[in-house]
SERO-4910 file (N, C-alpha, C, O; in steps of 0.05 Angstrom, whole numbers):
BEGIN
 pado doro    nc1    nc2    nc3   cac1   cac2   cac3    cc1    cc2    cc3    oc1    oc2    oc3
  Phe    A    118    464    371    102    449    351     92    424    372     71    411    369
  Lys    A    108    421    390    109    397    405     78    385    412     71    362    414
  Ser    A     59    415    418     34    401    435     20    389    408      5    370    411
  Val    A     25    400    382     10    389    355     20    365    346      5    351    332
  Ile    A     41    358    350     48    328    342     35    312    370     21    292    365
  Asp    A     37    318    393     34    305    418     -5    302    413    -14    280    422
  Glu    A    -17    313    405    -39    314    399    -44    288    384    -57    269    391
  Trp    A    -27    294    356    -28    271    334    -25    250    346    -45    235    343
  Leu    A      0    237    366      0    218    375    -19    207    388    -26    185    382
  Tyr    A    -30    221    410    -49    209    431    -76    202    411    -86    179    413
  Glu    A    -86    219    392   -110    209    374   -101    181    363   -117    163    360
  Asp    A    -72    180    357    -64    150    345    -79    131    370    -85    109    360
  Lys    A    -82    132    384    -84    109    407   -114    102    404   -124     85    420
  Lys    A   -135    116    378   -159    109    382   -157     98    353   -179     96    342
  Ala    A   -130     89    336   -132     75    315   -117     52    312    -99     48    328
  Arg    A   -122     35    294   -108     15    297    -73     21    290    -60     39    279
  Arg    A    -68     -3    302    -36     -2    315    -21      7    289     -6     27    288
  Lys    A    -29    -14    266    -16      0    238    -24     24    224    -10     31    205
  Gln    A    -44     36    231    -48     51    220    -48     84    238    -68     97    243
  Arg    A    -17     91    246    -14    102    271      5    128    251     11    125    227
  His    A     10    149    263     27    159    247     60    159    251     70    162    274
  Thr    A     76    154    228    105    158    233    119    186    231    108    207    225
  Ala    A    140    182    237    157    209    243    152    233    208    149    257    204
  Lys    A    155    212    195    156    222    165    126    232    158    123    255    148
  Arg    A    102    217    164     77    224    163     71    249    179     57    267    170
  Ile    A     82    250    200     79    273    218     93    299    207     79    318    205
  Tyr    A    122    303    197    138    311    185    121    329    159    123    353    157
  Asp    A    107    313    140     97    319    123     66    332    128     56    348    112
  Arg    A     57    326    146     30    339    154     41    377    164     30    398    157
  Leu    A     63    374    181     67    394    191     81    414    164     77    438    164
  Lys    A     94    402    146    102    420    125     75    424    108     76    444     95
  Asp    A     49    409    106     29    416     87     28    437     85     37    447    106
  Pro    A     18    457     64     10    480     61    -21    482     66    -30    505     70
  Lys    A    -38    463     67    -61    461     74    -65    453    106    -74    471    120
  Glu    A    -60    433    117    -62    429    150    -37    436    158    -35    429    181
  Gly    A    -18    446    150     10    446    171      8    478    186    -10    494    184
  Ile    A     29    480    199     31    501    214     52    522    207     75    518    199
  Arg    A     39    549    210     49    564    190     81    567    212     84    562    236
  Gly    A     99    576    193    123    587    208    140    554    214    160    554    229
  Phe    A    134    538    206    140    508    210    173    506    203    172    488    186
  Asp    A    195    511    205    221    502    201    240    480    207    263    480    198
  Cys    A    231    460    225    241    447    232    251    422    210    239    418    189
  Ser    A    270    409    218    286    387    197    263    370    210    248    374    229
  Tyr    A    266    344    190    259    314    193    278    303    213    268    285    226
  Arg    A    299    309    218    315    298    237    303    308    265    298    292    283
  Thr    A    299    331    267    290    338    297    267    327    295    264    310    313
  Val    A    247    329    280    223    321    290    226    288    288    216    280    309
  Ala    A    233    271    275    238    242    280    252    232    311    244    213    324
  Gly    A    275    251    319    275    251    346    259    248    366    256    228    379
  Tyr    A    243    277    369    226    281    380    200    260    383    189    252    404
  Val    A    195    253    360    175    224    361    181    199    372    165    186    385
  Ala    A    205    194    368    218    165    376    210    167    409    201    150    424
  Val    A    218    191    415    220    193    452    187    201    458    177    196    480
  Lys    A    176    212    441    152    207    449    138    186    451    128    178    472
  Arg    A    133    172    423    121    150    419    126    125    439    110    107    441
  Lys    A    151    128    453    155    109    478    148    108    501    148     89    518
  Glu    A    140    143    502    127    148    528     96    142    525     84    136    546
  Ile    A     79    143    499     54    140    500     46    109    488     24    100    494
  Phe    A     62     96    473     59     67    467     79     40    474     76     16    471
  Gly    A    100     57    486    116     33    496    136     27    469    131     40    449
  Lys    A    154     11    469    176      4    448    160    -17    438    147    -35    449
  Glu    A    165    -10    407    149    -28    383    174    -41    358    194    -28    353
  Lys    A    171    -58    351    193    -72    339    174    -78    305    150    -78    303
  Ser    A    193    -81    286    183    -85    259    203    -91    244    225    -79    246
  Ala    A    198   -113    225    214   -119    204    210   -134    186    196   -152    193
  Tyr    A    217   -137    159    208   -146    133    229   -151    119    250   -139    124
  Ile    A    228   -173     99    251   -181     81    246   -177     54    228   -186     39
  Pro    A    268   -158     50    263   -152     13    276   -169     -1    297   -180      3
  Leu    A    248   -172    -31    258   -186    -53    268   -170    -69    271   -146    -67
  Arg    A    276   -192    -93    292   -179   -117    274   -195   -138    275   -219   -139
  His    A    254   -181   -157    244   -187   -175    255   -182   -200    276   -169   -199
  Ile    A    247   -190   -226    250   -178   -252    231   -149   -256    213   -142   -241
  Pro    A    238   -139   -272    220   -115   -284    192   -123   -291    192   -141   -307
  Gly    A    167   -115   -284    146   -119   -297    128   -137   -278    104   -141   -282
  Glu    A    142   -150   -256    128   -166   -244    112   -156   -220    125   -140   -205
  Ala    A    100   -160   -216     82   -152   -184     65   -167   -159     57   -190   -160
  Gln    A     64   -155   -144     48   -168   -125     29   -161   -106     39   -147    -88
  Val    A      5   -165   -102    -19   -160    -92    -24   -178    -58    -22   -201    -49
  Asp    A    -31   -153    -50    -43   -158    -21    -69   -137    -18    -74   -118    -34
  Phe    A    -86   -146     10   -106   -131     24    -96   -121     44    -79   -137     52
  Gly    A    -97   -104     57    -86    -96     87   -115    -85    100   -134    -80     84
  Glu    A   -118    -81    130   -142    -75    138   -128    -40    152   -108    -32    164
  Ser    A   -159    -26    138   -148      9    147   -185     11    150   -203     -2    139
  Asp    A   -184     32    172   -209     42    177   -213     77    157   -196     94    152
  Phe    A   -235     76    153   -243    104    142   -277    110    149   -295     93    151
  Tyr    A   -278    136    153   -309    148    155   -315    164    121   -304    182    109
  Leu    A   -338    146    115   -346    150     90   -376    165     95   -395    150    101
  Asn    A   -381    194     92   -406    202    103   -405    205    132   -425    214    143
  Ser    A   -388    200    143   -387    208    173   -391    184    181   -392    184    206
  Gln    A   -393    157    170   -403    134    186   -378    110    176   -372    101    154
  Leu    A   -366    105    205   -340     89    209   -333     58    197   -338     37    208
  Phe    A   -323     61    172   -319     28    163   -288     14    171   -267     26    167
  Ser    A   -291    -11    183   -265    -24    184   -260    -42    156   -263    -66    152
  Gly    A   -251    -20    139   -245    -34    115   -218    -45    100   -199    -45    116
  Lys    A   -214    -53     80   -192    -58     76   -182    -37     43   -195    -23     27
  His    A   -151    -44     45   -140    -29     21   -123    -50      7   -107    -65     17
  Leu    A   -130    -47    -21   -114    -70    -38    -87    -55    -45    -84    -31    -49
  Asn    A    -69    -75    -44    -38    -57    -56    -28    -74    -74    -23    -98    -76
  Leu    A    -26    -59    -84      0    -70   -119     31    -56   -113     33    -31   -108
  Ser    A     54    -74   -113     73    -62   -112     98    -79   -136    101   -103   -135
  Phe    A    110    -66   -149    128    -75   -164    155    -74   -149    166    -53   -142
  Pro    A    165    -97   -144    189   -107   -120    215    -97   -136    236    -92   -123
  His    A    217    -93   -166    233    -87   -178    243    -55   -171    265    -48   -162
  Ser    A    223    -42   -176    230     -8   -169    219     -1   -146    222     22   -139
  Asn    A    205    -18   -128    182     -5   -100    163     10   -103    152     23    -85
  Gln    A    153     12   -138    126     42   -132    111     11   -127    114    -13   -128
  Gly    A     95     31   -122     67     19   -109     36     31   -112     37     55   -118
  Tyr    A     15     23   -111     -9     34   -114    -25     21    -98    -21     -2    -93
  Val    A    -46     33    -88    -68     27    -68    -95     36    -82    -98     51   -101
  Gln    A   -116     21    -66   -143     26    -78   -155     21    -46   -144      5    -31
  Leu    A   -177     36    -39   -192     29    -17   -222     17    -16   -239     26    -32
  Phe    A   -226     -1      1   -251    -17     -8   -266    -14     22   -257     -4     42
  Lys    A   -292    -26     20   -306    -35     45   -302    -64     50   -311    -74     71
  Gly    A   -288    -80     31   -282   -107     37   -264   -116     24   -250   -102      9
  Glu    A   -259   -146     27   -237   -158      5   -248   -172    -12   -231   -181    -28
  Asn    A   -272   -179    -17   -280   -197    -38   -267   -192    -67   -249   -177    -75
  Gln    A   -285   -211    -78   -272   -213   -107   -280   -192   -124   -263   -186   -141
  Gln    A   -302   -178   -123   -308   -158   -141   -290   -136   -135   -280   -125   -154
  Cys    A   -282   -127   -106   -263   -109    -95   -230   -114   -115   -215    -99   -127
  Leu    A   -231   -140   -111   -202   -147   -121   -206   -143   -150   -187   -132   -161
  Phe    A   -220   -148   -161   -225   -142   -195   -227   -113   -199   -214   -101   -216
  Glu    A   -238   -105   -187   -242    -76   -185   -219    -56   -187   -212    -40   -204
  Gly    A   -209    -64   -161   -184    -54   -157   -156    -54   -172   -140    -35   -172
  Leu    A   -153    -79   -185   -136    -82   -203   -140    -71   -230   -121    -62   -242
  Leu    A   -168    -72   -242   -169    -53   -263   -166    -28   -264   -160    -17   -285
  Ala    A   -172    -12   -232   -166     16   -232   -140     19   -236   -132     37   -251
  Ile    A   -121      2   -223    -90      4   -228    -80     -8   -257    -57     -2   -264
  Phe    A    -92    -19   -270    -85    -30   -296    -88     -4   -314    -72      7   -329
  Thr    A   -112      1   -309   -117     31   -325   -102     55   -319    -92     70   -337
  His    A   -101     59   -293    -81     85   -287    -48     84   -301    -36    103   -311
  Ile    A    -39     56   -297    -11     59   -310     -7     48   -332     15     41   -337
  Gly    A    -23     45   -347    -32     36   -379    -19      7   -386     -6      3   -407
  Gly    A    -22    -12   -368    -11    -33   -371    -17    -56   -358    -33    -54   -340
  Val    A     -7    -77   -363    -14   -108   -339     12   -113   -332     31   -113   -348
  Pro    A     15   -117   -307     42   -137   -300     45   -169   -315     27   -185   -320
  Ser    A     61   -171   -318     71   -200   -334     63   -215   -316     52   -235   -325
  Arg    A     65   -215   -289     61   -232   -273     55   -226   -244     71   -216   -229
  Leu    A     37   -232   -237     22   -226   -206     21   -246   -185     10   -268   -186
  Trp    A     36   -233   -162     40   -258   -139     11   -253   -120     -1   -233   -113
  Phe    A      5   -282   -116    -23   -277   -100    -15   -291    -69      7   -302    -64
  Asp    A    -37   -288    -50    -37   -307    -24    -57   -326    -41    -64   -323    -64
  Asn    A    -64   -346    -25    -80   -368    -33   -112   -363    -22   -125   -382    -13
  Thr    A   -120   -337    -24   -143   -333    -16   -171   -347    -27   -170   -357    -50
  Ser    A   -190   -349    -15   -213   -368    -26   -227   -346    -53   -237   -356    -73
  Thr    A   -224   -325    -51   -231   -309    -72   -220   -323   -106   -230   -327   -128
  Ile    A   -198   -327    -94   -183   -340   -123   -179   -372   -129   -182   -384   -150
  Val    A   -171   -380   -104   -162   -406   -101   -186   -422    -86   -194   -418    -63
  Thr    A   -198   -445   -107   -204   -467    -88   -199   -485    -76   -215   -491    -58
  Lys    A   -177   -498    -80   -158   -518    -75   -126   -517    -80   -119   -508   -101
  Ile    A   -107   -526    -62    -82   -535    -61    -79   -557    -65    -88   -574    -50
  Leu    A    -62   -564    -95    -62   -587    -97    -39   -602    -88    -21   -588    -79
  Lys    A    -34   -621    -88    -10   -640    -79     13   -636    -84     30   -632    -66
  Asn    A     18   -636   -116     40   -623   -132     42   -596   -128     57   -588   -146
  Gly    A     37   -577   -115     45   -555   -115     16   -530   -133     12   -506   -129
  Gly    A      6   -544   -146    -16   -529   -166    -35   -519   -156    -34   -519   -131
  Arg    A    -53   -509   -167    -76   -498   -156   -100   -491   -177   -100   -478   -198
  Asn    A   -124   -507   -162   -150   -500   -173   -162   -472   -167   -167   -463   -145
  Leu    A   -167   -459   -194   -175   -432   -186   -208   -426   -198   -219   -442   -214
  Thr    A   -221   -401   -188   -246   -398   -185   -251   -394   -215   -230   -389   -228
  Asp    A   -273   -396   -228   -277   -389   -255   -277   -361   -254   -266   -353   -275
  Asp    A   -284   -341   -241   -276   -321   -249   -258   -305   -243   -263   -281   -239
  Phe    A   -239   -313   -242   -208   -306   -235   -201   -314   -259   -190   -297   -274
  Leu    A   -207   -338   -269   -197   -350   -292   -203   -331   -320   -189   -325   -340
  Arg    A   -220   -327   -314   -232   -305   -345   -218   -284   -338   -210   -272   -358
  Phe    A   -213   -275   -317   -203   -239   -311   -172   -251   -316   -161   -238   -334
  Met    A   -162   -264   -310   -137   -275   -319   -129   -278   -343   -110   -267   -353
  Glu    A   -145   -297   -354   -136   -298   -391   -152   -272   -402   -144   -267   -426
  His    A   -170   -255   -393   -176   -231   -408   -149   -216   -408   -139   -209   -429
  Tyr    A   -138   -210   -386   -115   -190   -377    -80   -203   -394    -61   -193   -406
  Arg    A    -89   -229   -385    -68   -248   -403    -40   -249   -386    -18   -254   -395
  Phe    A    -47   -244   -357    -17   -238   -337    -15   -271   -325    -36   -283   -322
  Glu    A      7   -280   -319     13   -303   -303      9   -291   -272     15   -270   -261
  Ala    A     -3   -318   -261    -16   -320   -236      6   -338   -223     11   -361   -227
  Ala    A     19   -319   -203     39   -341   -176     30   -349   -148     21   -335   -129
  Phe    A     33   -364   -149     20   -364   -110     43   -370    -94     63   -382   -100
  Cys    A     35   -357    -66     59   -368    -47     52   -395    -32     30   -405    -32
  Asn    A     74   -406    -17     64   -430     -1     44   -422     14     40   -398     20
  Ala    A     28   -444     21     10   -436     47     24   -426     65     47   -432     69
  His    A      5   -406     81     14   -397    107     43   -385    106     58   -382    126
  Ser    A     47   -377     78     79   -363     67     75   -338     59     88   -330     40
  Gly    A     56   -320     72     54   -293     66     82   -276     52     85   -262     32
  His    A    102   -287     77    129   -268     73    147   -270     41    166   -257     32
  Glu    A    134   -289     32    146   -294      5    141   -274    -14    154   -276    -35
  Lys    A    125   -255    -11    120   -231    -23    119   -213    -10     99   -199     -6
  Gly    A    149   -210      4    155   -186     23    146   -158     13    128   -144     23
  Asn    A    158   -153     -6    148   -123    -12    129   -112    -18    130    -88    -21
  Val    A    101   -129    -22     79   -120    -22     67   -116      9     51   -100     18
  Glu    A     83   -135     19     73   -134     56     84   -113     73     74   -104     94
  Gly    A    105   -105     60    117    -77     72    103    -54     53    107    -31     59
  Lys    A     91    -58     38     75    -32     22     54    -33     38     50    -11     49
  Val    A     38    -51     45     12    -52     52     10    -36     75     -8    -20     75
  Gly    A     27    -37     98     37    -15    119     49      8    112     46     27    128
  Tyr    A     61     12     94     79     33     80     55     57     72     58     81     80
  His    A     27     47     52     12     58     40     -5     63     61    -16     85     61
  Arg    A    -12     42     85    -30     60    107    -21     78    126    -34     95    138
  Arg    A      7     71    129     20     99    148     21    125    139     21    144    154
  Asn    A     21    127    104     33    147     92      7    158     77      7    183     73
  Leu    A     -7    149     71    -31    161     52    -59    152     65    -81    155     54
  Leu    A    -54    138     94    -86    134    108    -85    141    130    -98    129    147
  Val    A    -67    166    141    -62    176    173    -68    200    159    -57    205    138
  Pro    A    -85    217    172    -99    207    207   -117    192    182   -113    194    158
  Val    A   -142    177    198   -158    158    185   -177    180    166   -190    199    173
  Pro    A   -173    171    145   -193    188    123   -220    191    132   -231    175    147
  Arg    A   -233    218    122   -255    227    122   -269    234     92   -264    255     80
  Ile    A   -289    213     83   -289    209     52   -320    222     45   -339    223     61
  Glu    A   -319    228     28   -351    236     13   -353    218    -13   -375    209    -18
  Asn    A   -339    213    -23   -341    197    -48   -320    181    -46   -299    192    -41
  Leu    A   -319    145    -48   -300    132    -46   -291    131    -71   -267    127    -70
  Gln    A   -300    134    -97   -289    134   -127   -270    159   -125   -246    157   -130
  Asp    A   -280    178   -118   -264    205   -125   -236    198   -104   -214    201   -115
  Phe    A   -237    191    -82   -224    185    -62   -199    165    -72   -175    170    -69
  Asn    A   -212    138    -85   -194    123   -101   -172    142   -126   -148    145   -130
  Gln    A   -187    149   -133   -170    167   -160   -151    179   -151   -128    177   -161
  Glu    A   -158    193   -130   -132    212   -117   -115    194   -104    -92    196   -113
  Leu    A   -117    176    -85    -90    155    -78    -75    148   -102    -51    147    -99
  Leu    A    -86    142   -130    -70    136   -148    -51    159   -164    -33    155   -179
  Ser    A    -61    181   -156    -44    204   -161    -31    207   -142    -11    220   -148
  Arg    A    -32    201   -117    -13    210    -91     11    183    -96     35    186    -92
  Cys    A      2    162   -103     19    146   -109     42    147   -129     62    135   -125
  Asp    A     38    162   -149     48    177   -171     73    192   -164     96    188   -172
  Ala    A     62    214   -144     78    234   -129     97    220   -110    121    225   -109
  Asp    A     87    204    -97    105    183    -73    136    177    -88    158    178    -77
  Ala    A    132    171   -111    154    160   -130    173    177   -141    182    177   -164
  Gln    A    178    192   -122    190    219   -132    218    213   -107    239    226   -106
  Arg    A    211    191    -89    234    196    -69    254    175    -72    253    162    -93
  Glu    A    270    169    -55    299    149    -67    289    124    -58    273    123    -39
  His    A    297    103    -71    294     68    -70    310     68    -40    328     84    -34
  Tyr    A    301     50    -27    312     52     -8    330     27     -6    326     14     14
  Arg    A    343     20    -18    369     -1    -29    384     15    -50    404     29    -46
  Lys    A    371     11    -77    381     19    -91    388     54   -110    371     69   -119
  Asp    A    414     57   -111    424     83   -118    405     97   -140    416     97   -162
  Ala    A    382    108   -140    363    120   -158    331    127   -148    323    115   -128
  Ala    A    316    142   -160    296    144   -149    273    126   -159    271    114   -180
  Ile    A    255    127   -137    234    105   -154    223    102   -178    222     83   -192
  Asn    A    214    131   -181    197    133   -211    223    123   -232    216    107   -249
  Glu    A    246    129   -233    273    127   -251    267     92   -254    265     82   -277
  Leu    A    267     81   -237    263     47   -228    245     39   -245    250     25   -264
  Tyr    A    218     50   -238    196     43   -248    191     44   -279    176     27   -288
  Gln    A    204     63   -296    208     59   -319    218     43   -337    220     45   -361
  Glu    A    226     25   -321    243     -8   -323    211    -25   -328    200    -34   -348
  Asp    A    205    -25   -301    180    -39   -304    158    -29   -321    149    -47   -334
  Cys    A    151    -15   -323    133     -5   -347    142    -13   -375    127    -27   -390
  Lys    A    163     -5   -381    169    -23   -415    166    -59   -413    162    -76   -432
  Ala    A    168    -63   -388    158    -89   -388    126   -103   -380    120   -126   -377
  Leu    A    108    -79   -378     81    -84   -377     66    -97   -395     69    -82   -414
  Leu    A     51   -117   -402     34   -126   -421     16   -100   -425      9    -83   -408
  Pro    A      7   -100   -459    -15    -81   -463    -40    -86   -449    -45   -107   -438
  Leu    A    -55    -67   -451    -82    -69   -442    -96    -79   -460    -94    -69   -482
  Pro    A   -119   -107   -456   -135   -114   -477   -156    -90   -488   -171    -94   -507
***
């Protein structure tokens, strides 16, 4: 199976650094009944060991780190990430909207051609509808699509459209300090996780709306894994988040 893994890793040289295969994504693809290899019976540890060596050979040594944060159930964080995709054979340098619940580490993602206000609202609405509620508090960056001015006392002047959106869905908006996106570290990590595990290889899409609906279902399925720190599955912890959601208007 090494030749297949090598082919995928060399193909990654054409992709964004943050949109390349992880060992887990390679293992999942090899096992996949649709695109996997018949007779594949290697363990994840075996695949991860080979990928680690081969990646150093192809890309050199890369390091990454993140800061875990703790939040009460029902709070969520929001951020956009960069990701390429093909739509009807045309390549787009797109954006994916990520919403994550730090308490459970459950996350959802939607893919767009940009990150303007319409994309933000459409993505949040799709996620709210899918999960059947609204997070009580949402953390954002100080993006110009939301914030028009940061005040000296730490307050924010918000755009009229965002104020109407926030008041309609009744959530509280919180903002990181300027140039301090790491303060919402859970979604910062989720941006990369979604790109590596749901958007690799670079997606080839015929209908973006249908693909986004598929992404929501794949996010639900992904929650069956164990939480990276807590002794429970993500979907079990997520039930506490669901109980704290505001009802849809």
